[in-house]
N, C-alpha and C positions, 0 to 999 in steps of 0.2 A: 442174534443180538441187533444186527443192522436194521431189521424190520421193526424192532421195538423202539429204536432211537427216536423216530418222529413222535411216537406216543409219549415218551419220556419228556421230550421238549415241549410238547403241548401242555403237559402237566406242569412243567417248570414255568412256562409263560403264564399259565393261570395263577400259579403261586406268586409270581412277581406282581401281577395285577392286583391280587388280593392283598399282598403286602403293601402295595402303594395305597390302596384305598384305606387300609387300616391306619397307616402312619401319616400319610398326607391328608387323610380324611379329617383328623381333628385339627390340623393346622390350617387347612382351608376353611374349616368351620370357624376357627378362632378369627381368621381374617374377616369373614362376613360379620361376625359378632362385634367387630370393632365399631360398626355403625348401628347394629341392631340391639346391642345389649349394654355396652359400656356407657356410663353417664358422664364421666369427666375425663380430662386428658390423662390424669394419673391412672385411672382405671384402664384406659387404653394402653398405657405403657406397661401395666401389669400383664395384660393379655399378650402384648408383644414379647415380654420377657419369658412367658411360659413356653413359647415356641422358638424364640430367638436362637438358642443353641442347636436346634435340630431341624428346622424347616428345610434348609438346603440339602441336608443329608437325606431327608425323606424324598426329595425330588429325584434322587439318584435312582429310586425304584422305577420311576416313569421312564427315565432314559434307558435303564437296563431292560425294561419290558419291551420297549420299541426296538432297541438294538438287537435283542434276542430274536424278536419276530423277524427283523430284517435278515438276520443271518440264518436262522433255522427254517423260516417259512417265507422266502422272498416273494412268492406270488400272493400270499395273504397280505403282506406288508404293502405291496404295490397296489393291489386292488382296493384295499381299505383306505389308505391314505390319499390315493389319487381321487377316489370318489368323494371323500370327505375333505377335500382340499380347503374349501372355504371355512368350515367350522374349525378345522385344525389350525388354520392361520389365526382366527380370532382367539382360539385357546392359547396359542403361543404368545400373542400380544398381551393377553391377560396375565400370563405367567411372567412376562418381561416387566410389565408395569408393577406387578406385585413385588418382584424381587428388587427392583430399583427403589420402590417405596420403603421396603424394609431398611435399606441402607441409608436413604436420604431423609427419612422423616425427622430424625433427631438432630440434623445438622444445624438447624436454625431455630432459635427460641422465638417462635411466632405461631400464634394459634391458627392464623389463616394458612400458613405454610403447612403445619401439621395436619390441618383439616383436609387439605387437598390430597396429601399423601394417604391419609386414612381412607378417603374415597377410592384411591387407586388400589389400596390393599383389599378393601371390601369388594369392589367391582371385579378386580382381577381374580380374587378367590372364587367369586360366584361364577365368573366366566369359565374358569378352569374346571370347577366341579361339574358344571352343566355340560361342558364339552366332553369331558371324560365319560360322564354318564351316557351321553348320546352315542359316543363312539363304541363303548362296550355293549350297549343295548343293540346297536345295529349290527355289530359283528356276530351277535348270537341269534338275532332274529332275521337278518338278511338285508341285502342291498340289491338294486336293479343291475345285475351283471349279465353280460352275454357269454357266449361260449369261450371267448378269449380272456374273460375276466375284466373286460372294460365296462365302464359305466354306460347304461342306457338312459337317455334323457338329458335334461339340462343340468345346470349347476346346482339346482336345488332338488334334484331327483331323490336325494337321500332323505329329505325331510318327510317324516311320517309320525304317526301317533307313538310308535315305539321310541323314536328319538326324544320326544317330549317326556315319555314315561321314564326313560333312562336318566334324562337330565334331572327330573324331579326326584327320582330315587336317590341319586348321589348327593344332590344339594341338601335334601332333608336329612339324609344320613349324616352328612358332614356337620350340620347344625346340631343334631342330637349328640353325635360322638364328641364334638367340641365342648358342648355343655357338660357332659359327663367328665371330660378331661379337665375342664376348669374347676369342677367340684372337687376333683382329686388333687389338683395342682396348685390351687390358690387358697386364700384364707379371707375371712371377714365378709364384707358385703357381697363381693363377687362370688365367693363360694356359695353363700346362701341363695343368691339369685340363680346361679347355675343349677343348683339342686332343684329349685322350683321349676326351672325351664325344662329339665329332664322329665320331671313329673307331668308337666303339661304335654310334652311332645310324645312321650311313650303312651301307647304303642303306635299311634296313627302315623307318625313320621316314617315308620318302616313299611307302611302299606304299599307305596309305589314299588319298593324293592321286591316285596312279595308278589306284587302284580306282574312285574317283569319276569320273575322266576316262574310264575304260573304260566305265562304266555309261552315261554321256551319249553316248559314241560308238556304243554298241550300239543306242541309241534313234534315232540319226540323224546319224552322223558322215559326213564327206566325205574324199576322198583327201588333200587338202592339210591338213585338220585332223589327220588321222592322222600325216601327216609332221611336223607341229609337235609332236605328242605324242612321236614317236620322238626328236626333237631334245631334248625334255625329259629323256627317259631317258638320252640320251647325255651331257647336262650333269651329271646326277647321277653317272654313272660317272666323268666327268672330275673332279668334285669329290672323289670317293673316292680317285682316283689321286693328286691333288694333296695330299690330307691324309696319305696313306701315305708320302710322300717326306720328305726331310729338312725339319724345321721351319724356318721363316723368314718374314719379312714378305711376300715374293713368293708363297710357297706358301699362306700363310694367306689372302692376298688372293684367289688363284685359287679356293681352297676356298669362301670366302664368295660369290664371284661365281657359282661353279658351282651352289651350293645355291639361291641366289636366282634364278639364271637358269632352273634346272629348274622352280621354282614358276611363274615368269613364263610360260614356254612351256606348262606343263601347264594353267594357268588360261586362257591364251589359246586353247588347243585346245578347252577346255570351252565357252567362249562361242562359238567358231566352230562347234562341233558342234551347239550348242543353236539357233543362228540358223535360221529367223527368229523362233523363239519367245523371248519374254522371260520368260514364266511359263506353262509347260504345265499343262493340267488333267488330273488323274488320273481324273476322272469321265467325261469325253468329250474326245478330242483336239480336237474342233471348238470346244470352249469355251476353248481355250488363248488367251492373249494373245500377239500377235505384234508385231514392230517397227512394222508399219503400222497395226494397229487399236488400239494402245495409246498412240500418240504424240500430242503436242500439234499445234497448227496450224502450217503452214509459216511464218507470221509470227512466232510465238513462237520456233520453232527458229532462224529467221534472226537474231532479236534476240539470242538466247542465244549464237549463234556469234560475233557481233560482240563481245560482252562477253568471251567466253572467249578470243578471239584477242588481246585486250588484256591480260586479267588473268592468264591461265595462265603466259605467259613470265615475268612479274614474280614470281609466286609461286615458280616453279621456280628463278629466279635467286637469290631471297632464301634459299630453303631450301638450295640448293647452297652458297651463301656461308656459311651457318651450319655446315654439315658441315665445310667447309674450315677455318673458324676453330677448331673443336673437334676437329681431326683427330688430335691427339697421344694417345699411350697414357696410361692411368691405372694406377697401381700403389698398393700399400698405403702406400708412403713418401710419397705425395702427399696423404694424408688427415690433416688436423689432428686434434688431440684433440677429443673430443666435449664439448659444453657446452650449458647450458640457455639458451634464449631467453626463455621464460616460466616463472614459478615453478610448482611442483607444486601 
């Protein structure tokens, strides 16, 4: 059993990243659409209200994924985050500005005030999505690491075509996923515009994600990981078909599930194809970190498993209850008049 624990925790960390991309994906996309899609201040407030009750809970998945990596695979955590120190710093700054903007945007009844915070939300969301995409792409395609797991090269040695590909994959997925979410969660003009946006973006917005998956599979895929990737493409086709039919709650739901399911299957196939590596080395394949040589002790993993078995179901139940409570659609008629909470 002790030999299987590193594999189990590799799978669990992959699940945490997939859960983060699915849940945080649509609220990062909504943040970007604050400036790309919404036409009026009221429409921007509608967008904020769709994710207002859940965005901070979605970020817990990021914290948990990184925390689990730190505890279960300390060498993976150390090599990845030290090599990506600069992009991770920018990512965190983006998340901080985004969080502050959510809280402060409505404190003053001023268009200039709100516009500045809208830009903070949009740019912070873009930075976070691009940073997460680059990080995940590089941990599956490789970084310049020596035999000790230390970075080889300067502060920008991490930058490569794969970093750009991963950033594009997650940013475009977030925009597509958010548009499907808004079609499902709003009503009126915003709903109609979101439906049209999904129709325009599918399926080309998922091409960078499939390109990232193809790159990892070329380096070391398996038959069943390729089968999972094929299912991902099929889910995208199904989402497009659902979106092209008569609009309605059922079709919008299937479109959202199809887009999210396509991402889930694609990223699952990427982690499966990367196994047993958790962080390949582009300097020498022998220097790469694997599930076995980067993991913590069996005792640590056993203790973590016991805690996770108790805590994870509680977190999932609470988050599921939150989504159920705030399941109704939001429209412009639900938005009260703007007012100041603090003086200018």
